[in-house]
Every structure is written in C-alpha cells, then in structure tokens.
N, C-alpha and C positions, 0 to 999 in steps of 0.2 A: 482041608483046603490047601492046592497047590501055592508054592510061592510064584509069585510074579516078578522078573527079571526084565529091564529096560535097557536095551544095548543104541545109546544116543548117538546119532551120524549129524552133526550140524553141518547146515549147507547156507551160513550167513549171506544173505542177499541176494544171493542167485536166483534170478526171475522175477525178482520185486521188479515192479515196472515203473514205481516212484519212490521217494522218501518221503515216509509219513513223518509227521512233526516230531514224534515222540521217539523215532526208530534209529538205533544205531545197531545194528544185528550183530555186528563183529563184536562189540563191547556187551552186548546182554550174553551171546554166546561162550564168550571168550573164547572163538574160534576166530584167527586174524589170518588163516591161509584158505584158498580155494580148496573144496573136498574133491578129490578124484576117487577113482575107484580102486587104486594100489592103497590110499590112505584108509579108503572106508575098510577095506581088506583087515587091516593092520589095527584097526580100532575094534573090528568085532572080533577076530582072533582072541586081541589082548582081554576082553570081557570074558567070552568063553572060557578063557583059560584059570579065570579069577573065578567062575561059577563053577562049584562042585556038586551044586543040586541037579542030579541026571533028573529028576522029577519035576523039578520046576518048569514053568511055562515062560519060554525067552522071546523076545520080542523085539525086532530091528525098529525104530524110530527115527525118522528123516525128519529132523526137527530144524527151525532157524528162518531158512526161505520159502518162497512160495513153491513149494516143489513141482506141483503142475503147469508151473510157469517158467519153468527153464528148460533150455531145447531138450527137445525129444531125444537125440543120442544121448546127453548127458543121463536123461530119466531111465532109458535103456540099459543103461550101464551099473546105474546104481543099482536098480531094480533087480537086473537078473544075477549080479551079484548077491544081494539079499534072497532072491529066491534060490540059489545053489542051496545055503546052509536051511531053508526050508525041505526042500529035496531029498539031503543029507539027514533030517530029522535031528538039526542041532538047534534049529529055531522055530517057533510055531506058528509065528507071525509076523505081519510088517503094517507101521503104524506110518502116514506121512501128516503135515500139516500144509496149507496152503489157503489161497485168497478165495472168497465165495466167487469171484468172478472167474476163475480159474481152472472151473468144473465145468464140463458135457460130457455127454454121450460118449464118443468117442474116446476123450480120457478115462473115463472110467472104465471103458473096456479093456483099455491098456492096463490099468491097476488091477484089475479083475483077474487076468490074465495072470501077474505075476501073484494073486494069491495075497494081495493088500486087503487087510481086514477094517483097519478103522482110519477115517478121515477127519481129521480138526480143521474147522474153518477160523479165522480169524475174524468174527464179525466185530467186535470192539464195542459198537453201539447199535440201536436199533435207533437211532434218530438219523435223519439224514443229513441234516444241517450239521449236527456232531460231527458226523463222517467228513463231510466237504468241510469242515474245520480243522481236521486231523489231517487231512489231505490224503485220506485211504483211498480216493480213485475208484470207489465202488457206492452203492448204494443197498439198501435193506431188502429192496427186492430180489438183488441177485443172490443174497441171504437165503431166501425164502427158497428161490429157486433150486439152489444150489443144494439144501438142505433134503427135500424133496426128492431129486435124482438119487442123490447118495444113499437116500433111504430104500429109494424105490428099487436100484439094484442091488440092494443087499448087505451094505456097508454098515459099519458101526460109526455111527455119527457122533461127531465132539465139538463143542462151541469154547471159542474163546472169547470172555470180554474184559471189557475195562472200566476202570472206576478214576475219577479225577482227570478224564481229557479237556480238555481247554473249552469252555464254556458249558460243560455238562453239569447237571443238576441230580440231586438224590432222585429228585421223581423221574428224571430220565432214566436214570441206571434203574431204578424199582422195574418202570417201562420195558426195559431191554429184557430183563430178565423174566417178564411178563410173557415177552412175544418169544425167546428164544423156548419158554418152557412150552409153547404151541408147538413149537416143529419139532418137538419130540426128541431132542439129543440123548444118547445114552451118558454122556459125560459134560462136564464144562470145566475148565478153567477161569480162574478171576486175578486181575492181574491191577493193582492199583498203580496208577502213572508215576514215572520215577523220572527226575529230571537228569538226562546221559549227557556227557561230553558229547559233543560233536552235532547235535542236532537243533531243529530249527526250535524247537521246545525250549533248548538252553539259551537261546537268543532272545527270545520271550519273554524267559524268565528276569535274564540279567537284565532287560527293559522295563520291567513291572507291569509286562502286560498278560502274564501269566501266575497264578499262584497255586502250588501242589496243596493238596490236600496235607494233613497233619496225620501222625499215626494214628492217631485217637479219632480222627474223621473217618479214617480208611476202614479201622476195626469196625467201627460202627455200621457203616453202611456194608461191608463185607458179610459182618455179622447174620444182617437183614436178609443179604442175598442167598448165604447159606443156606438158610433156614428154608426161605423158598424153595431153593432146589432141593434140599434134604425131603421137604414136603410131598413133592413130586416123585420122590424115589429118583433122582438124576444124581450121580455120583459127582459129586465135588472134586475132580484130581487134584487140583494145587489151586492155593490161594498163596500170590504174593510170588515174584521174581525168586529165583533160586540165587541163594547166595553162591556167590564166585570170587575169586580174587579181584575180578574186577567190579562186580555188581557186590559192595559190602557199604560200610556206613561211609559218609560221605568225607570223614574225619580221618580216613584211614589211608596211608600213603598208596598211589596205585589206584584208588577207585575212580571209578567212572561217575558214579552218581555225584549230581552237583546238588541235588535237592529231591524234597519229595518222602515219603512215608515208609523209607526203608527202614525194615529192622529184622533181625537174622532167624527170629521166632517168629515171625510175621502172622503164620496158620494158627501157631499155639497161642497166641494173644485172641486172633477170633473163638477158636474154640472156645478157650477160656470162659470169654464172655459169654458165650451160649450156654455155657453152664453155670456161669453166675447167675446169671438171668434165671435159668431154670431151678435153681435153689430159692432164689429171693421169691419167685411168683410161688411156690410151695410154702414157703414161711407166710408170705402177705395174705393167702386164704383162710388162715387160720385167725381165730379172733383171740390168740394170747399171746404174751412177752415171749418169743422162744430164747432159750438159753442155749441150748447145743442141738446139734442136728448131724444126724449122719446118713453118708451118701455111699451106698455100696455100688460099686463098679466093676467094670474088668479092667484087670492090672494096665492094660493098654492106655486107658481114658484116664488114668490115676493121676498122671503131670498134669493133663488140663483141666481136670476137674481143681487142681490145688492152687493151678493158675502159676503166671509166669514168675518168678522169683517168689513163688507161693501168695501172689497177688490178691487171688480171691479169699485164703484165710484172712490175710490181714484186713481186707475191705470190709466182711463179715464183720470181724472184729471189733475194727475201728468204727463204722457207719451204724453196727446196729447190737454192736455187746453179743453176738452169738460165736460160740466155738463152732468149727468146722470139722466134723472126724470123718477121714477117709476109710473106707473099710474096701478092700480089693477081693473079687470072688470071680475066677476064671469062668464059672458056667453063668456068669451075668454076660448078656450080648454084647457086644463092642458097640458102643455109642448108646445103650441104653442103661437104665440107672434105676435104682430103689431108693427113695429120699424117704427117711424117717426120723419125726421128731423125737430125739431121745429126753430130753428135760426142758421143762418151761420153769419161768421165773417163780411159778407158784410151790414147785418143788423144790427149788433152788430156796426158798423162803424159809419152807416148812423144816430141810434139812438143817 
C-alpha cells in the first residue's frame, strides 16, 4: 500500500462568518498570519523537498478556516496553486474543510474544476439547540443538504464532530454519530472540546457556567463513538486536536489551553481502552479464572494493546490478577487480533 502524505495549509478564520464559542483558530492551528499564495507555495515546496517517497500519494489540504466562505479571488488563487502541482504530477489530490452552510452547486463546480477530491464539513453536533448554544450559525438541516450534494457531485465526504460542547450530553453525542452514519461519510474526525484562551468558552469557564469533560470522560465517550464508526466501516482519521506549541498541557509555558481533556496521546488512550475492553470481554465469557492471556496483533497495534505507560498490562494485573502477553505478527491485519487464554488458575495450581 502506498504511503499517504498530507501537506497542510492553514487558512485560520478566513471566511468564518462568526466566532463559535469554542474557537480561536489562530491558536488551534498555530498559524498567526493570513495565508497568501506566495506563503502557500513555500509551504508546499518545503514539504515536497522533505518527501523522498516518489510513489507515495501526496495531498494538499486547506485546513483551519471555512475555505468555501472566503472570497472567490482568494479561493481561486489557492486552488489554482494547488492544481499546478497536480498538473505536474507532484501532488495527487486536494482536500478542503468548510462549513455546511457554505456549500452549493456553484461552489462544488468550482472545486471540481480544480480537482478537489475531499470535502470535510465541520458538523460538531446534530442537535440544533447545541449548535445554537455554540453559536455555530447553521443547523443540522444544512449538514444534511451539504452532505448529500457533496456525495452527489462525486467528492469524498468527511465529517468533523465535537464532544463536550456546552450543554451537550452523552446521548446527544451518540445521536450525532448515528445521524452522521446515515449521511455516509467516508471519514470522521472527533474532537473533545478544549477551553482555549481568547474564546467565549474561556469566559464561561471562568464564570463557572461551563465545565469541560475530564480526560477519563472524554476517552469513554470517544471510545464508544469510534466503535460505532468502525462498525460501519467509516474511517476515524483523528481523535483529539493535534499537539502543538500552543495546543499542549495547560501547565506548559505558552499553552493556549486553559482547561479540558487535553492529553498528548489522546487517541492512544482511546484505542488502548478499546483493546482493553475487547480483552476483558473475552476473559469474562469464560467460566474459569484466567491467569495468563496472549494477544496476537500487528506490530503497529502493539503499543495500543499494551496501553499508554503500560496501563492495560497494569490494570489487568491489579484488578483481575491476569498476566497480559503481547505477541506481534505482521501477518495479522491491522486492527484485528487473536486472543488466546494461555493459562487458567487450575493449571497454575496443578503446576
């Protein structure tokens, strides 16, 4: 399988018609200055110079702002620049992210002209009250209309959702995942809400009007959501904001995170929790006391099975007195496993 390389170009807050309560795009993206065609060219050239894999798929991705809401002249300049690299065969595709209410037939025709392949929609929630509370400025009906148009025009559809929005409940987030699944996205990103400096949410937090999720709470809900999307073969391409100089532990100097479920390895926490549950369920189905369990996985999955800082190994030993043995096998498909009970307590006693 060919390696895939993303060349990210951030256009922070360009085109956004309003400020969502949770959003400070310049902090989230780490991009302080407005993006221009010249700056974008430098970014692309620098990335291409570092990618020596000639066979790998390279994609230019416009992230951060609502791309299709920025003025058409800026869109044309950035898209035409990206298209140059497609024509030269140096890049294989273009990806954009935007708002659901900034998609229509004319916009999609323009994107088609420049060979844009993937469109990600910032959905955040399927509950209109939660969207209004977060000051998103669109409804879930906009999400449905945009999603159907995007798929009808032959683009790859992606969705982005958030957990822990003001007044959002566990049930709201489960229902959001269910309703997104019905719209058949190819991929999804899941972002637990962090309280970022300079946002309305920071003010609500300081006034005691908003309480963010803990890391444990965020991991639990994200574990459930990832499993739902996995079961429908929808690729979860990110869980949690990317760790940067600005998006880091609130205790770090220069961090823009005030509070919330930040963890530098958040996705690993989620995937490790999923593996832990799978192993535990296997053990619980047996009517015997298990002493040792062996899990055979692809080497890529080994760290997640072991858990962040060996958490899964320690929890099984401390809570159930079970020894967890990990065996790596490249023939095992990534994400799959073979779980075998190697010793039960009866064997142990007999020995």
